[in-house]
C-alpha positions in Angstrom: -9.3 -17.3 -10.6 -11.2 -14.0 -10.9 -12.0 -13.0 -14.5 -8.3 -10.5 -13.9 -6.4 -13.4 -14.2 -7.2 -13.9 -18.4 -5.0 -11.3 -19.4 -2.0 -12.7 -17.2 -1.8 -16.0 -17.4 1.9 -17.1 -16.8 1.9 -16.1 -12.8 -0.1 -19.3 -11.4 2.8 -20.6 -9.0 2.0 -21.9 -5.9 2.0 -19.4 -3.0 4.3 -19.8 -0.2 3.5 -18.8 3.2 3.4 -15.0 4.7 7.2 -15.0 5.8 8.2 -16.2 2.4 8.9 -19.4 0.9 10.4 -21.3 -2.4 14.1 -21.3 -3.0 14.0 -17.3 -2.1 13.0 -17.2 0.8 14.6 -20.9 2.2 17.8 -19.9 1.3 17.3 -16.5 3.2 16.1 -17.7 6.0 18.8 -20.0 6.1 21.3 -17.1 6.3 19.8 -15.0 8.5 19.6 -17.8 10.6 22.9 -18.8 10.3 24.2 -15.3 11.2 22.0 -14.7 14.2 23.3 -18.1 15.8 27.1 -17.1 15.5 28.3 -16.9 19.3 28.1 -13.5 20.7 26.4 -11.5 18.4 22.6 -11.8 19.9 23.0 -9.0 21.9 24.0 -6.8 18.9 21.3 -8.5 16.4 18.8 -7.9 19.4 20.1 -4.3 19.1 19.5 -3.9 15.4 15.7 -5.4 15.4 15.3 -1.9 17.8 17.0 0.2 15.4 15.0 -1.6 12.3 11.8 -0.8 14.8 12.9 2.7 14.9 13.5 3.5 11.2 9.7 3.9 11.5 6.9 4.9 13.3 4.6 2.7 15.3 1.6 3.7 12.8 3.3 2.8 9.9 4.9 -0.9 10.5 1.4 -1.2 11.7 -0.1 -0.6 8.3 3.2 -2.0 6.6 2.2 -5.8 8.0 -1.9 -5.4 7.6 -0.8 -4.7 4.3 1.5 -7.6 4.0 -0.9 -10.1 5.3 -3.6 -8.7 3.1 -1.7 -9.4 -0.2 -0.2 -12.8 1.2 -3.9 -13.9 1.9 -4.8 -12.5 -1.6 -2.2 -15.1 -3.2 -2.9 -17.6 -1.3 -6.4 -17.7 -2.3 -5.3 -17.5 -5.6 -2.6 -20.1 -5.7 -0.2 -17.4 -6.9 3.6 -17.1 -5.8 4.4 -14.4 -3.0 8.1 -14.6 -3.8 10.2 -13.6 -5.6 8.3 -10.3 -6.0 6.5 -10.3 -9.2 5.0 -7.1 -11.2 2.4 -8.9 -13.1 0.9 -10.1 -9.9 1.2 -7.1 -8.2 -0.7 -5.8 -11.1 -3.2 -8.3 -10.8 -3.3 -7.2 -7.1 -4.2 -3.7 -7.4 -6.5 -4.4 -9.5 -8.5 -6.7 -7.4 -8.0 -4.0 -4.9 -9.5 -1.4 -7.0 -12.1 -3.4 -8.3 -13.4 -4.8 -5.4 -12.8 -8.6 -6.3 -11.3 -9.7 -3.1 -13.2 -12.5 -1.8 -16.1 -12.0 -0.1 -17.9 -8.7 -0.2 -17.3 -6.3 -3.2 -15.5 -3.4 -1.8 -13.3 -2.0 -3.8 -9.9 0.1 -1.9 -9.6 3.8 -2.2 -6.6 5.2 -4.5 -4.8 6.2 -1.2 -4.9 3.3 -0.1 -3.5 1.6 -3.2 -1.1 3.4 -3.2 0.0 2.9 0.4 -0.5 -0.7 0.0 2.3 -1.2 -3.1 4.4 1.0 -0.8 4.1 -1.7 2.1 5.0 -4.1 -0.5 8.1 -2.3 -1.5 9.0 -2.3 2.2 8.4 -5.8 3.4 10.2 -6.1 0.0 13.4 -4.4 0.8 12.9 -5.8 4.1 13.9 -9.6 2.7 16.8 -8.8 0.2 14.5 -8.6 -2.6 13.3 -5.6 -5.3 9.8 -4.6 -6.1 10.3 -2.7 -9.5 7.1 0.3 -9.2 8.3 1.3 -12.7 7.2 -2.4 -14.6 4.6 -1.5 -17.3 2.2 -4.5 -15.3 2.3 -1.6 -11.8 2.9 2.0 -13.7 0.5 1.3 -16.1 -2.3 0.1 -14.1 -1.6 2.2 -11.2 -1.9 5.0 -13.8 -5.5 3.8 -15.1 -6.7 3.2 -11.4 -6.2 6.7 -10.9 -7.7 7.6 -14.3 -10.9 5.8 -13.3 -11.1 6.1 -9.6 -9.4 9.1 -8.3 -11.9 11.4 -5.9 -10.6 14.8 -4.2 -9.0 14.0 -0.8 -11.4 14.4 1.8 -9.8 16.5 4.4 -10.8 16.8 8.1 -12.5 20.4 8.9 -9.7 22.9 10.2 -10.9 24.4 13.3 -10.0 28.2 13.6 -9.3 30.1 16.6 -12.6 31.4 17.6 -13.6 27.3 17.7 -10.5 26.1 20.3 -11.9 29.0 22.3 -15.6 27.3 22.0 -13.9 24.3 22.3 -12.0 24.9 25.5 -15.1 26.5 27.4 -16.6 22.3 26.9 -14.0 20.9 29.1 -14.3 21.3 33.1 -11.4 24.0 34.6 -11.3 22.1 38.0 -10.7 18.8 37.0 -7.0 17.2 36.1 -8.6 15.8 33.1 -9.8 18.6 31.8 -7.0 20.4 32.4 -4.6 18.4 30.9 -7.5 18.4 27.7 -7.1 22.1 27.8 -3.1 21.6 27.3 -3.1 19.2 24.8 -5.6 21.4 22.6 -4.1 24.4 22.6 -0.2 23.5 22.5 -1.4 21.3 19.5 -3.1 24.4 17.4 -0.8 26.5 18.3 2.5 24.4 17.5 0.3 22.9 15.0 1.9 19.7 15.8 0.6 16.3 14.6 -1.4 14.3 17.4 1.8 11.3 17.9 4.0 14.6 18.2 1.6 16.0 21.4 1.7 12.8 23.1 5.1 12.3 22.4 6.8 14.7 24.4 8.3 14.7 27.6 9.4 17.4 30.0 12.9 17.6 29.6 15.8 15.8 27.3 16.3 12.0 27.3 13.8 11.2 29.7 11.9 8.3 28.3 12.9 5.8 25.5 9.5 5.8 23.4 9.5 10.0 23.7 9.7 12.1 20.1 10.7 15.0 21.4 10.8 17.3 24.8 9.8 21.1 25.7 11.6 24.2 27.2 9.9 26.9 28.9 11.0 30.8 28.5 9.8 33.9 29.0 8.6 34.7 25.9 7.6 31.1 25.3 7.8 27.4 25.1 10.4 26.0 22.5 9.8 22.4 21.3 12.2 20.0 19.8 11.0 17.4 18.1 12.4 14.1 16.3 10.1 13.9 12.7 10.5 12.1 9.6 13.7 13.7 8.1 15.3 14.7 11.7 14.8 17.1 14.1 13.2 20.2 14.1 12.1 22.9 16.6 9.2 24.6 16.9 8.6 27.8 18.7 4.9 28.5 20.9 5.0 32.0 21.5 2.8 33.3 24.3 -0.5 34.2 24.3 -2.6 37.3 24.7 -4.8 35.8 27.4 -3.9 33.1 30.4 -7.4 31.6 29.6 -6.1 30.5 26.0 -2.1 30.8 26.4 -1.0 27.2 25.6 2.2 27.9 27.7 0.1 29.0 30.7 -2.0 25.9 30.1 1.0 23.5 29.8 2.5 25.0 33.1 -1.1 24.8 35.3 -1.3 21.0 33.8 2.5 20.2 35.0 2.1 21.9 38.0 -1.3 20.3 39.6 -0.7 17.1 38.1 2.8 17.2 39.5 4.8 15.9 37.0 8.5 16.4 37.5 10.0 14.7 34.2 9.2 12.0 31.6 6.0 12.3 29.5 3.7 15.2 29.7 0.2 14.0 28.6 -0.7 10.9 31.0 -4.2 8.8 31.7 -5.7 10.4 34.8 -6.7 7.6 36.8 -7.9 6.9 40.4 -11.5 8.6 39.7 -10.3 11.7 38.2 -7.9 12.4 41.0 -4.4 11.1 40.3 -2.2 11.1 37.0 -0.7 7.6 36.0 2.6 7.2 34.5 2.1 5.9 31.2 2.4 8.3 28.3 -1.4 8.4 26.6 -2.0 7.3 23.3 -2.0 9.5 20.0 -6.0 8.4 19.5 -6.5 10.1 22.3 -6.0 13.5 20.6 -8.6 12.7 17.7 -10.7 11.6 20.0 -10.4 14.5 22.1 -11.0 17.0 19.6 -13.9 15.3 17.9 -15.8 15.4 21.2 -14.8 19.1 22.1 -15.5 20.2 18.2 -19.4 18.4 18.4 -19.8 19.7 22.0 -18.9 23.1 21.3 -21.4 23.1 18.4 -18.9 23.6 15.7 -19.6 23.6 12.0 -23.3 23.3 13.8 -24.9 23.8 10.3 -24.1 19.9 9.4 -26.0 16.9 10.3 -24.3 15.2 13.2 -23.2 12.3 11.6 -21.6 14.6 8.7 -20.0 16.7 11.8 -18.9 13.2 13.5 -16.6 12.5 10.4 -15.2 15.8 10.1 -12.7 16.1 13.2 -9.7 14.4 14.1 -6.2 15.6 15.4 -5.2 17.0 11.8 -7.9 19.4 12.2 -5.3 21.7 14.8 -2.7 21.6 12.1 -4.9 22.7 9.9 -6.6 25.5 12.0 -3.2 27.4 12.6 -2.8 27.2 8.9 -6.0 28.7 7.7 -6.2 30.9 10.4 -2.7 33.1 10.9 -2.2 35.6 9.1 1.9 35.7 8.7 4.4 35.5 5.9 3.3 31.5 4.5 7.3 31.0 5.3 7.0 30.8 8.9 3.6 28.6 8.1 5.9 26.2 6.7 8.2 26.3 9.0 5.3 25.8 12.0 4.5 22.9 10.3 7.9 21.1 9.2 6.9 21.1 5.5 9.5 20.6 3.2 7.5 22.7 0.3 5.0 25.3 0.5 3.0 23.0 -2.1 2.1 20.7 1.2 1.6 23.9 3.8 -1.1 25.4 1.3 -3.3 21.9 1.4 -3.6 22.7 5.1 -5.0 26.0 4.6 -8.1 25.0 4.2 -10.1 28.4 3.9 -7.2 31.2 3.7 -6.9 33.5 1.1 -10.2 31.9 -0.7 -11.7 34.7 -2.6 -9.6 37.2 -1.3 -8.0 38.3 -4.3 -10.8 38.8 -7.2 -9.8 38.1 -10.8 -12.9 38.2 -12.2 -12.9 41.9 -11.2 -9.6 42.8 -11.7 -9.9 41.3 -15.4 -12.9 44.3 -16.0 -16.2 42.3 -15.7 
């Protein structure tokens, strides 16, 4: 046991396996087995699993599963019980995460990572019909100390501004299907302030795929995007640009026409030596790779060393770019980004209004 454990000696019960153990885990598993084995309920249980999967995004489920395995492995290594949930055990675990006492190479987790791990544990316990009390002093007090000791300013991705986007577009091949697709993704992502998952999740029309997150409608004045977000459905208006060369609507129309996509996913893989378009939807990681690749090729933030520049750009650079550059009432920016509060929107406005009001001079100095 590590040096941390001395403070909480009562948490030394044997460790169960990853999916639970002890009386609580066995009883819960038995009840679930009885329900699922009931005649005629298998199709319904399969549908219920599908709805449970749809309750959170694939990336969120992947992170929750990874954090649960991490916690389970730590419990096993230290002879601690995974079930039932123990605030004392969780308090020790987040201490180990913050201090790097996780076994093997000593590498401490960032505060944001520990916060995510706590959320993951709460979710995983709730899926097992159990509750983890995060306000318990063994968790809340330790977490407050971790924040005060280790918290750092957030590392935000660089915002790509309109002049950056134009330069990035110039690095794309106008004559290839891949270049046309990438052009459309950059422009619609920037003008709509869309997340990378929202960009690749778009379909040509409504109810055209099982894994779609929204669809588009093209009008004379622009493009209407209907999206399924974290808090429900929302609509994003993307107006036509002042020039066809930088118009997101024209870019999408051109891509759909030349790629011959009448329905289903809009953004797909280009195959056959770049001469054909596949049927499958792009992975959202491709958006992040595109933004980084185009920004570096265009020389955006060329004042920084190459290695540092490579870490500056990702999918969120598009959302932050619109929020930082648009000259409009803040409420319109908030609506476009789909934020519930203006405080969240201001986190995306990297350089907007910086030094616009000089309170030093206004005070008479």
